[in-house]
Gaussian input, Z-matrix of N, CA and C with variables (Angstrom, degrees):
# hf/3-21g

backbone

0 1
 N
 C     1     B1
 C     2     B2     1     A1
 N     3     B3     2     A2     1     D1
 C     4     B4     3     A3     2     D2
 C     5     B5     4     A4     3     D3
 N     6     B6     5     A5     4     D4
 C     7     B7     6     A6     5     D5
 C     8     B8     7     A7     6     D6
 N     9     B9     8     A8     7     D7
 C    10    B10     9     A9     8     D8
 C    11    B11    10    A10     9     D9
 N    12    B12    11    A11    10    D10
 C    13    B13    12    A12    11    D11
 C    14    B14    13    A13    12    D12
 N    15    B15    14    A14    13    D13
 C    16    B16    15    A15    14    D14
 C    17    B17    16    A16    15    D15
 N    18    B18    17    A17    16    D16
 C    19    B19    18    A18    17    D17
 C    20    B20    19    A19    18    D18
 N    21    B21    20    A20    19    D19
 C    22    B22    21    A21    20    D20
 C    23    B23    22    A22    21    D21
 N    24    B24    23    A23    22    D22
 C    25    B25    24    A24    23    D23
 C    26    B26    25    A25    24    D24
 N    27    B27    26    A26    25    D25
 C    28    B28    27    A27    26    D26
 C    29    B29    28    A28    27    D27
 N    30    B30    29    A29    28    D28
 C    31    B31    30    A30    29    D29
 C    32    B32    31    A31    30    D30
 N    33    B33    32    A32    31    D31
 C    34    B34    33    A33    32    D32
 C    35    B35    34    A34    33    D33
 N    36    B36    35    A35    34    D34
 C    37    B37    36    A36    35    D35
 C    38    B38    37    A37    36    D36
 N    39    B39    38    A38    37    D37
 C    40    B40    39    A39    38    D38
 C    41    B41    40    A40    39    D39
 N    42    B42    41    A41    40    D40
 C    43    B43    42    A42    41    D41
 C    44    B44    43    A43    42    D42
 N    45    B45    44    A44    43    D43
 C    46    B46    45    A45    44    D44
 C    47    B47    46    A46    45    D45
 N    48    B48    47    A47    46    D46
 C    49    B49    48    A48    47    D47
 C    50    B50    49    A49    48    D48
 N    51    B51    50    A50    49    D49
 C    52    B52    51    A51    50    D50
 C    53    B53    52    A52    51    D51
 N    54    B54    53    A53    52    D52
 C    55    B55    54    A54    53    D53
 C    56    B56    55    A55    54    D54
 N    57    B57    56    A56    55    D55
 C    58    B58    57    A57    56    D56
 C    59    B59    58    A58    57    D57
 N    60    B60    59    A59    58    D58
 C    61    B61    60    A60    59    D59
 C    62    B62    61    A61    60    D60
 N    63    B63    62    A62    61    D61
 C    64    B64    63    A63    62    D62
 C    65    B65    64    A64    63    D63
 N    66    B66    65    A65    64    D64
 C    67    B67    66    A66    65    D65
 C    68    B68    67    A67    66    D66
 N    69    B69    68    A68    67    D67
 C    70    B70    69    A69    68    D68
 C    71    B71    70    A70    69    D69
 N    72    B72    71    A71    70    D70
 C    73    B73    72    A72    71    D71
 C    74    B74    73    A73    72    D72
 N    75    B75    74    A74    73    D73
 C    76    B76    75    A75    74    D74
 C    77    B77    76    A76    75    D75
 N    78    B78    77    A77    76    D76
 C    79    B79    78    A78    77    D77
 C    80    B80    79    A79    78    D78
 N    81    B81    80    A80    79    D79
 C    82    B82    81    A81    80    D80
 C    83    B83    82    A82    81    D81
 N    84    B84    83    A83    82    D82
 C    85    B85    84    A84    83    D83
 C    86    B86    85    A85    84    D84
 N    87    B87    86    A86    85    D85
 C    88    B88    87    A87    86    D86
 C    89    B89    88    A88    87    D87
 N    90    B90    89    A89    88    D88
 C    91    B91    90    A90    89    D89
 C    92    B92    91    A91    90    D90
 N    93    B93    92    A92    91    D91
 C    94    B94    93    A93    92    D92
 C    95    B95    94    A94    93    D93
 N    96    B96    95    A95    94    D94
 C    97    B97    96    A96    95    D95
 C    98    B98    97    A97    96    D96
 N    99    B99    98    A98    97    D97
 C   100   B100    99    A99    98    D98
 C   101   B101   100   A100    99    D99
 N   102   B102   101   A101   100   D100
 C   103   B103   102   A102   101   D101
 C   104   B104   103   A103   102   D102
 N   105   B105   104   A104   103   D103
 C   106   B106   105   A105   104   D104
 C   107   B107   106   A106   105   D105
 N   108   B108   107   A107   106   D106
 C   109   B109   108   A108   107   D107
 C   110   B110   109   A109   108   D108
 N   111   B111   110   A110   109   D109
 C   112   B112   111   A111   110   D110
 C   113   B113   112   A112   111   D111
 N   114   B114   113   A113   112   D112
 C   115   B115   114   A114   113   D113
 C   116   B116   115   A115   114   D114
 N   117   B117   116   A116   115   D115
 C   118   B118   117   A117   116   D116
 C   119   B119   118   A118   117   D117
 N   120   B120   119   A119   118   D118
 C   121   B121   120   A120   119   D119
 C   122   B122   121   A121   120   D120
 N   123   B123   122   A122   121   D121
 C   124   B124   123   A123   122   D122
 C   125   B125   124   A124   123   D123
 N   126   B126   125   A125   124   D124
 C   127   B127   126   A126   125   D125
 C   128   B128   127   A127   126   D126
 N   129   B129   128   A128   127   D127
 C   130   B130   129   A129   128   D128
 C   131   B131   130   A130   129   D129
 N   132   B132   131   A131   130   D130
 C   133   B133   132   A132   131   D131
 C   134   B134   133   A133   132   D132
 N   135   B135   134   A134   133   D133
 C   136   B136   135   A135   134   D134
 C   137   B137   136   A136   135   D135
 N   138   B138   137   A137   136   D136
 C   139   B139   138   A138   137   D137
 C   140   B140   139   A139   138   D138
 N   141   B141   140   A140   139   D139
 C   142   B142   141   A141   140   D140
 C   143   B143   142   A142   141   D141
 N   144   B144   143   A143   142   D142
 C   145   B145   144   A144   143   D143
 C   146   B146   145   A145   144   D144
 N   147   B147   146   A146   145   D145
 C   148   B148   147   A147   146   D146
 C   149   B149   148   A148   147   D147
 N   150   B150   149   A149   148   D148
 C   151   B151   150   A150   149   D149
 C   152   B152   151   A151   150   D150
 N   153   B153   152   A152   151   D151
 C   154   B154   153   A153   152   D152
 C   155   B155   154   A154   153   D153
 N   156   B156   155   A155   154   D154
 C   157   B157   156   A156   155   D155
 C   158   B158   157   A157   156   D156
 N   159   B159   158   A158   157   D157
 C   160   B160   159   A159   158   D158
 C   161   B161   160   A160   159   D159
 N   162   B162   161   A161   160   D160
 C   163   B163   162   A162   161   D161
 C   164   B164   163   A163   162   D162
 N   165   B165   164   A164   163   D163
 C   166   B166   165   A165   164   D164
 C   167   B167   166   A166   165   D165
 N   168   B168   167   A167   166   D166
 C   169   B169   168   A168   167   D167
 C   170   B170   169   A169   168   D168
 N   171   B171   170   A170   169   D169
 C   172   B172   171   A171   170   D170
 C   173   B173   172   A172   171   D171
 N   174   B174   173   A173   172   D172
 C   175   B175   174   A174   173   D173
 C   176   B176   175   A175   174   D174
 N   177   B177   176   A176   175   D175
 C   178   B178   177   A177   176   D176
 C   179   B179   178   A178   177   D177
 N   180   B180   179   A179   178   D178
 C   181   B181   180   A180   179   D179
 C   182   B182   181   A181   180   D180
 N   183   B183   182   A182   181   D181
 C   184   B184   183   A183   182   D182
 C   185   B185   184   A184   183   D183
 N   186   B186   185   A185   184   D184
 C   187   B187   186   A186   185   D185
 C   188   B188   187   A187   186   D186
 N   189   B189   188   A188   187   D187
 C   190   B190   189   A189   188   D188
 C   191   B191   190   A190   189   D189
 N   192   B192   191   A191   190   D190
 C   193   B193   192   A192   191   D191
 C   194   B194   193   A193   192   D192
 N   195   B195   194   A194   193   D193
 C   196   B196   195   A195   194   D194
 C   197   B197   196   A196   195   D195
 N   198   B198   197   A197   196   D196
 C   199   B199   198   A198   197   D197
 C   200   B200   199   A199   198   D198
 N   201   B201   200   A200   199   D199
 C   202   B202   201   A201   200   D200
 C   203   B203   202   A202   201   D201
 N   204   B204   203   A203   202   D202
 C   205   B205   204   A204   203   D203
 C   206   B206   205   A205   204   D204
 N   207   B207   206   A206   205   D205
 C   208   B208   207   A207   206   D206
 C   209   B209   208   A208   207   D207
 N   210   B210   209   A209   208   D208
 C   211   B211   210   A210   209   D209
 C   212   B212   211   A211   210   D210
 N   213   B213   212   A212   211   D211
 C   214   B214   213   A213   212   D212
 C   215   B215   214   A214   213   D213
 N   216   B216   215   A215   214   D214
 C   217   B217   216   A216   215   D215
 C   218   B218   217   A217   216   D216
 N   219   B219   218   A218   217   D217
 C   220   B220   219   A219   218   D218
 C   221   B221   220   A220   219   D219
 N   222   B222   221   A221   220   D220
 C   223   B223   222   A222   221   D221
 C   224   B224   223   A223   222   D222
 N   225   B225   224   A224   223   D223
 C   226   B226   225   A225   224   D224
 C   227   B227   226   A226   225   D225
 N   228   B228   227   A227   226   D226
 C   229   B229   228   A228   227   D227
 C   230   B230   229   A229   228   D228
 N   231   B231   230   A230   229   D229
 C   232   B232   231   A231   230   D230
 C   233   B233   232   A232   231   D231
 N   234   B234   233   A233   232   D232
 C   235   B235   234   A234   233   D233
 C   236   B236   235   A235   234   D234
 N   237   B237   236   A236   235   D235
 C   238   B238   237   A237   236   D236
 C   239   B239   238   A238   237   D237
 N   240   B240   239   A239   238   D238
 C   241   B241   240   A240   239   D239
 C   242   B242   241   A241   240   D240
 N   243   B243   242   A242   241   D241
 C   244   B244   243   A243   242   D242
 C   245   B245   244   A244   243   D243
 N   246   B246   245   A245   244   D244
 C   247   B247   246   A246   245   D245
 C   248   B248   247   A247   246   D246
 N   249   B249   248   A248   247   D247
 C   250   B250   249   A249   248   D248
 C   251   B251   250   A250   249   D249
 N   252   B252   251   A251   250   D250
 C   253   B253   252   A252   251   D251
 C   254   B254   253   A253   252   D252
 N   255   B255   254   A254   253   D253
 C   256   B256   255   A255   254   D254
 C   257   B257   256   A256   255   D255
 N   258   B258   257   A257   256   D256
 C   259   B259   258   A258   257   D257
 C   260   B260   259   A259   258   D258
 N   261   B261   260   A260   259   D259
 C   262   B262   261   A261   260   D260
 C   263   B263   262   A262   261   D261
 N   264   B264   263   A263   262   D262
 C   265   B265   264   A264   263   D263
 C   266   B266   265   A265   264   D264

   B1=1.4467
   B2=1.5315
   B3=1.2988
   B4=1.4531
   B5=1.5323
   B6=1.3220
   B7=1.4599
   B8=1.5197
   B9=1.3066
   B10=1.4590
   B11=1.5218
   B12=1.3153
   B13=1.4658
   B14=1.5203
   B15=1.3179
   B16=1.4609
   B17=1.5215
   B18=1.3158
   B19=1.4576
   B20=1.5316
   B21=1.3224
   B22=1.4630
   B23=1.5263
   B24=1.3272
   B25=1.4590
   B26=1.5143
   B27=1.3426
   B28=1.4572
   B29=1.5270
   B30=1.3182
   B31=1.4584
   B32=1.5175
   B33=1.3208
   B34=1.4635
   B35=1.5221
   B36=1.3216
   B37=1.4637
   B38=1.5218
   B39=1.3171
   B40=1.4664
   B41=1.5249
   B42=1.3202
   B43=1.4648
   B44=1.5284
   B45=1.3071
   B46=1.4623
   B47=1.5239
   B48=1.3393
   B49=1.4662
   B50=1.5251
   B51=1.3265
   B52=1.4646
   B53=1.5265
   B54=1.3201
   B55=1.4614
   B56=1.5343
   B57=1.3176
   B58=1.4688
   B59=1.5175
   B60=1.3392
   B61=1.4622
   B62=1.5284
   B63=1.3233
   B64=1.4580
   B65=1.5287
   B66=1.3128
   B67=1.4671
   B68=1.5258
   B69=1.3169
   B70=1.4645
   B71=1.5303
   B72=1.3086
   B73=1.4719
   B74=1.5303
   B75=1.3168
   B76=1.4713
   B77=1.5249
   B78=1.3168
   B79=1.4647
   B80=1.5234
   B81=1.3239
   B82=1.4610
   B83=1.5280
   B84=1.3240
   B85=1.4658
   B86=1.5238
   B87=1.3330
   B88=1.4649
   B89=1.5266
   B90=1.3291
   B91=1.4703
   B92=1.5194
   B93=1.3450
   B94=1.4575
   B95=1.5166
   B96=1.3107
   B97=1.4688
   B98=1.5316
   B99=1.3081
   B100=1.4645
   B101=1.5243
   B102=1.3171
   B103=1.4587
   B104=1.5300
   B105=1.3241
   B106=1.4652
   B107=1.5246
   B108=1.3255
   B109=1.4634
   B110=1.5329
   B111=1.3344
   B112=1.4633
   B113=1.5225
   B114=1.3294
   B115=1.4600
   B116=1.5245
   B117=1.3250
   B118=1.4631
   B119=1.5282
   B120=1.3308
   B121=1.4645
   B122=1.5224
   B123=1.3297
   B124=1.4627
   B125=1.5230
   B126=1.3202
   B127=1.4660
   B128=1.5258
   B129=1.3261
   B130=1.4674
   B131=1.5242
   B132=1.3299
   B133=1.4698
   B134=1.5308
   B135=1.3134
   B136=1.4634
   B137=1.5283
   B138=1.3320
   B139=1.4772
   B140=1.5253
   B141=1.3297
   B142=1.4667
   B143=1.5270
   B144=1.3214
   B145=1.4640
   B146=1.5220
   B147=1.3298
   B148=1.4681
   B149=1.5259
   B150=1.3176
   B151=1.4704
   B152=1.5226
   B153=1.3041
   B154=1.4661
   B155=1.5203
   B156=1.3119
   B157=1.4611
   B158=1.5123
   B159=1.3320
   B160=1.4618
   B161=1.5246
   B162=1.3330
   B163=1.4685
   B164=1.5283
   B165=1.3400
   B166=1.4661
   B167=1.5262
   B168=1.3222
   B169=1.4676
   B170=1.5318
   B171=1.3224
   B172=1.4650
   B173=1.5292
   B174=1.3230
   B175=1.4662
   B176=1.5236
   B177=1.3156
   B178=1.4611
   B179=1.5159
   B180=1.3271
   B181=1.4700
   B182=1.5310
   B183=1.3390
   B184=1.4690
   B185=1.5226
   B186=1.3256
   B187=1.4644
   B188=1.5323
   B189=1.3155
   B190=1.4688
   B191=1.5266
   B192=1.3274
   B193=1.4605
   B194=1.5317
   B195=1.3263
   B196=1.4711
   B197=1.5252
   B198=1.3315
   B199=1.4700
   B200=1.5321
   B201=1.3342
   B202=1.4699
   B203=1.5298
   B204=1.3383
   B205=1.4624
   B206=1.5225
   B207=1.3429
   B208=1.4635
   B209=1.5300
   B210=1.3334
   B211=1.4599
   B212=1.5121
   B213=1.3208
   B214=1.4611
   B215=1.5297
   B216=1.3178
   B217=1.4598
   B218=1.5313
   B219=1.3385
   B220=1.4600
   B221=1.5283
   B222=1.3318
   B223=1.4604
   B224=1.5251
   B225=1.3339
   B226=1.4623
   B227=1.5208
   B228=1.3178
   B229=1.4655
   B230=1.5239
   B231=1.3327
   B232=1.4538
   B233=1.5257
   B234=1.3120
   B235=1.4688
   B236=1.5306
   B237=1.3247
   B238=1.4656
   B239=1.5295
   B240=1.3309
   B241=1.4705
   B242=1.5199
   B243=1.3213
   B244=1.4511
   B245=1.5359
   B246=1.3172
   B247=1.4666
   B248=1.5299
   B249=1.3334
   B250=1.4613
   B251=1.5194
   B252=1.3253
   B253=1.4544
   B254=1.5316
   B255=1.3119
   B256=1.4708
   B257=1.5275
   B258=1.3178
   B259=1.4591
   B260=1.5389
   B261=1.3188
   B262=1.4594
   B263=1.5173
   B264=1.3253
   B265=1.4775
   B266=1.5118
   A1=107.70
   A2=115.91
   A3=121.78
   A4=109.39
   A5=116.22
   A6=120.04
   A7=109.13
   A8=115.08
   A9=120.36
   A10=107.46
   A11=116.83
   A12=120.14
   A13=112.38
   A14=116.91
   A15=120.17
   A16=111.23
   A17=116.90
   A18=120.90
   A19=110.94
   A20=117.40
   A21=121.15
   A22=111.68
   A23=116.75
   A24=122.24
   A25=114.21
   A26=115.60
   A27=122.22
   A28=111.51
   A29=117.57
   A30=120.38
   A31=111.56
   A32=116.67
   A33=120.94
   A34=110.80
   A35=116.95
   A36=120.26
   A37=110.94
   A38=116.45
   A39=120.84
   A40=110.76
   A41=116.91
   A42=119.98
   A43=111.34
   A44=116.44
   A45=119.84
   A46=111.24
   A47=116.41
   A48=119.46
   A49=110.59
   A50=116.46
   A51=120.62
   A52=110.68
   A53=116.58
   A54=120.82
   A55=109.77
   A56=116.56
   A57=121.04
   A58=111.60
   A59=115.87
   A60=119.77
   A61=110.96
   A62=116.62
   A63=120.34
   A64=110.84
   A65=116.98
   A66=120.33
   A67=109.83
   A68=116.09
   A69=120.55
   A70=110.98
   A71=117.02
   A72=120.83
   A73=110.27
   A74=116.28
   A75=120.45
   A76=110.02
   A77=116.79
   A78=120.69
   A79=111.02
   A80=116.49
   A81=120.32
   A82=110.71
   A83=116.50
   A84=120.50
   A85=110.25
   A86=116.47
   A87=120.98
   A88=112.00
   A89=115.96
   A90=120.68
   A91=112.59
   A92=117.48
   A93=121.03
   A94=114.90
   A95=116.82
   A96=121.68
   A97=110.16
   A98=115.54
   A99=121.88
   A100=111.03
   A101=115.55
   A102=122.61
   A103=111.83
   A104=117.06
   A105=120.82
   A106=111.47
   A107=116.97
   A108=121.04
   A109=110.77
   A110=115.43
   A111=119.85
   A112=109.94
   A113=116.70
   A114=119.69
   A115=112.37
   A116=117.16
   A117=120.28
   A118=110.09
   A119=116.43
   A120=120.15
   A121=111.56
   A122=116.33
   A123=119.79
   A124=110.54
   A125=117.28
   A126=120.91
   A127=110.32
   A128=116.95
   A129=120.62
   A130=110.57
   A131=117.00
   A132=120.77
   A133=109.45
   A134=116.37
   A135=120.80
   A136=111.32
   A137=116.11
   A138=119.84
   A139=110.90
   A140=117.00
   A141=120.81
   A142=110.73
   A143=117.12
   A144=120.34
   A145=111.16
   A146=116.17
   A147=119.79
   A148=110.87
   A149=115.88
   A150=119.84
   A151=111.54
   A152=116.68
   A153=120.12
   A154=109.99
   A155=117.07
   A156=120.65
   A157=111.96
   A158=117.05
   A159=119.99
   A160=111.09
   A161=116.59
   A162=119.91
   A163=111.06
   A164=116.55
   A165=119.75
   A166=111.19
   A167=116.76
   A168=119.68
   A169=109.77
   A170=116.89
   A171=120.12
   A172=110.98
   A173=116.98
   A174=120.22
   A175=110.58
   A176=116.38
   A177=120.77
   A178=111.96
   A179=115.81
   A180=119.83
   A181=110.55
   A182=116.05
   A183=119.29
   A184=111.23
   A185=116.47
   A186=121.37
   A187=110.49
   A188=115.65
   A189=119.75
   A190=111.49
   A191=116.46
   A192=119.82
   A193=110.43
   A194=116.93
   A195=119.48
   A196=111.30
   A197=116.34
   A198=120.25
   A199=109.69
   A200=117.02
   A201=120.29
   A202=111.16
   A203=116.65
   A204=121.22
   A205=112.12
   A206=116.72
   A207=120.52
   A208=111.88
   A209=115.85
   A210=120.06
   A211=113.51
   A212=116.83
   A213=121.81
   A214=109.68
   A215=114.20
   A216=120.26
   A217=108.24
   A218=118.49
   A219=119.38
   A220=110.78
   A221=117.25
   A222=120.15
   A223=113.74
   A224=117.08
   A225=121.41
   A226=109.34
   A227=115.84
   A228=119.94
   A229=109.31
   A230=115.38
   A231=119.91
   A232=110.45
   A233=116.37
   A234=120.69
   A235=111.01
   A236=116.81
   A237=120.35
   A238=110.88
   A239=116.19
   A240=120.25
   A241=110.69
   A242=116.71
   A243=120.14
   A244=111.26
   A245=116.29
   A246=121.27
   A247=110.33
   A248=116.60
   A249=120.24
   A250=111.36
   A251=116.44
   A252=121.17
   A253=110.02
   A254=116.16
   A255=119.90
   A256=111.66
   A257=117.87
   A258=120.77
   A259=110.67
   A260=116.76
   A261=121.03
   A262=112.93
   A263=115.92
   A264=120.25
   A265=112.46
   D1=128.83
   D2=178.99
   D3=-86.61
   D4=127.18
   D5=175.93
   D6=-87.80
   D7=137.16
   D8=172.85
   D9=-138.33
   D10=176.19
   D11=-176.73
   D12=-60.01
   D13=-39.27
   D14=-179.06
   D15=-65.18
   D16=-42.69
   D17=-179.11
   D18=-72.78
   D19=-39.80
   D20=-177.89
   D21=-68.89
   D22=-36.29
   D23=175.76
   D24=49.84
   D25=-123.08
   D26=-176.94
   D27=-63.80
   D28=-27.59
   D29=178.01
   D30=-60.33
   D31=-40.12
   D32=178.07
   D33=-65.82
   D34=-42.33
   D35=177.61
   D36=-60.64
   D37=-41.16
   D38=178.47
   D39=-63.93
   D40=-39.36
   D41=178.43
   D42=-64.81
   D43=-39.60
   D44=178.66
   D45=-64.62
   D46=-40.25
   D47=176.80
   D48=-64.67
   D49=-42.37
   D50=179.01
   D51=-62.71
   D52=-36.52
   D53=177.86
   D54=-60.19
   D55=-43.76
   D56=177.58
   D57=-64.82
   D58=-41.11
   D59=178.02
   D60=-62.86
   D61=-41.04
   D62=-179.63
   D63=-65.81
   D64=-39.85
   D65=176.26
   D66=-60.06
   D67=-38.19
   D68=178.30
   D69=-65.79
   D70=-40.62
   D71=178.25
   D72=-62.46
   D73=-43.42
   D74=178.67
   D75=-61.03
   D76=-43.79
   D77=178.26
   D78=-62.47
   D79=-40.34
   D80=178.76
   D81=-59.19
   D82=-43.39
   D83=179.54
   D84=-65.50
   D85=-45.40
   D86=-179.32
   D87=-62.33
   D88=-29.62
   D89=-178.69
   D90=-91.62
   D91=0.81
   D92=176.89
   D93=76.33
   D94=32.98
   D95=-179.89
   D96=-65.68
   D97=159.93
   D98=178.72
   D99=-60.68
   D100=139.50
   D101=-176.79
   D102=-55.38
   D103=-44.85
   D104=-177.64
   D105=-60.12
   D106=-41.79
   D107=179.31
   D108=-65.90
   D109=-42.48
   D110=-179.82
   D111=-62.39
   D112=-48.16
   D113=-177.25
   D114=-67.46
   D115=-33.07
   D116=175.62
   D117=-62.38
   D118=-44.91
   D119=178.97
   D120=-68.46
   D121=-36.56
   D122=178.36
   D123=-64.89
   D124=-38.13
   D125=176.38
   D126=-63.17
   D127=-38.31
   D128=178.19
   D129=-64.84
   D130=-39.36
   D131=177.65
   D132=-63.28
   D133=-43.22
   D134=-179.68
   D135=-60.67
   D136=-45.08
   D137=177.75
   D138=-63.16
   D139=-40.60
   D140=179.68
   D141=-62.62
   D142=-40.67
   D143=178.04
   D144=-65.59
   D145=-41.64
   D146=177.63
   D147=-59.56
   D148=-47.10
   D149=-179.50
   D150=-63.13
   D151=-39.02
   D152=177.95
   D153=-62.58
   D154=-43.52
   D155=178.36
   D156=-60.93
   D157=-43.78
   D158=178.72
   D159=-64.35
   D160=-37.37
   D161=176.82
   D162=-62.63
   D163=-40.98
   D164=179.77
   D165=-65.25
   D166=-41.04
   D167=177.85
   D168=-65.01
   D169=-42.69
   D170=179.21
   D171=-62.03
   D172=-40.28
   D173=177.39
   D174=-62.77
   D175=-41.57
   D176=177.48
   D177=-62.48
   D178=-40.14
   D179=178.52
   D180=-62.84
   D181=-44.69
   D182=178.67
   D183=-63.59
   D184=-40.97
   D185=179.51
   D186=-60.73
   D187=-45.07
   D188=179.99
   D189=-67.36
   D190=-37.87
   D191=179.30
   D192=-64.74
   D193=-41.26
   D194=178.10
   D195=-62.59
   D196=-38.09
   D197=178.05
   D198=-62.56
   D199=-44.22
   D200=178.15
   D201=-60.86
   D202=-42.54
   D203=-179.66
   D204=-62.68
   D205=-29.47
   D206=177.54
   D207=-85.18
   D208=-0.44
   D209=-179.35
   D210=82.21
   D211=15.36
   D212=-179.58
   D213=-97.73
   D214=161.62
   D215=174.26
   D216=-78.50
   D217=122.50
   D218=-179.96
   D219=-68.18
   D220=151.44
   D221=-178.01
   D222=-67.33
   D223=-20.63
   D224=178.09
   D225=-137.74
   D226=148.86
   D227=176.70
   D228=-81.73
   D229=164.54
   D230=176.31
   D231=-61.11
   D232=-35.92
   D233=-179.99
   D234=-65.13
   D235=-40.34
   D236=178.37
   D237=-65.02
   D238=-42.64
   D239=178.20
   D240=-65.39
   D241=-40.65
   D242=178.18
   D243=-61.14
   D244=-41.32
   D245=178.57
   D246=-60.94
   D247=-42.65
   D248=178.20
   D249=-65.09
   D250=-41.35
   D251=178.43
   D252=-60.81
   D253=-47.11
   D254=-178.18
   D255=-66.76
   D256=-28.53
   D257=176.92
   D258=-64.09
   D259=-27.78
   D260=179.35
   D261=-85.56
   D262=-24.71
   D263=-174.68
   D264=-74.67

């Protein structure tokens, strides 16, 4: 299944926000910020990435379901999507 902006939707927006958060964490380290603050922000980046991944898998599931409803062969099987989901969990 090819990912594009339309299919990725909110997942892409979440990734862009996480990218900004990660840049902020890097700056915090470079500027000598307190460890607790850095790790708190790093944990937030990690959660944001996890959520983005789950959004992408959910979008893929919806895309495949719509293909089935139209009588088409979905680009990925349920087993393949499940494997991707479990890789994120």
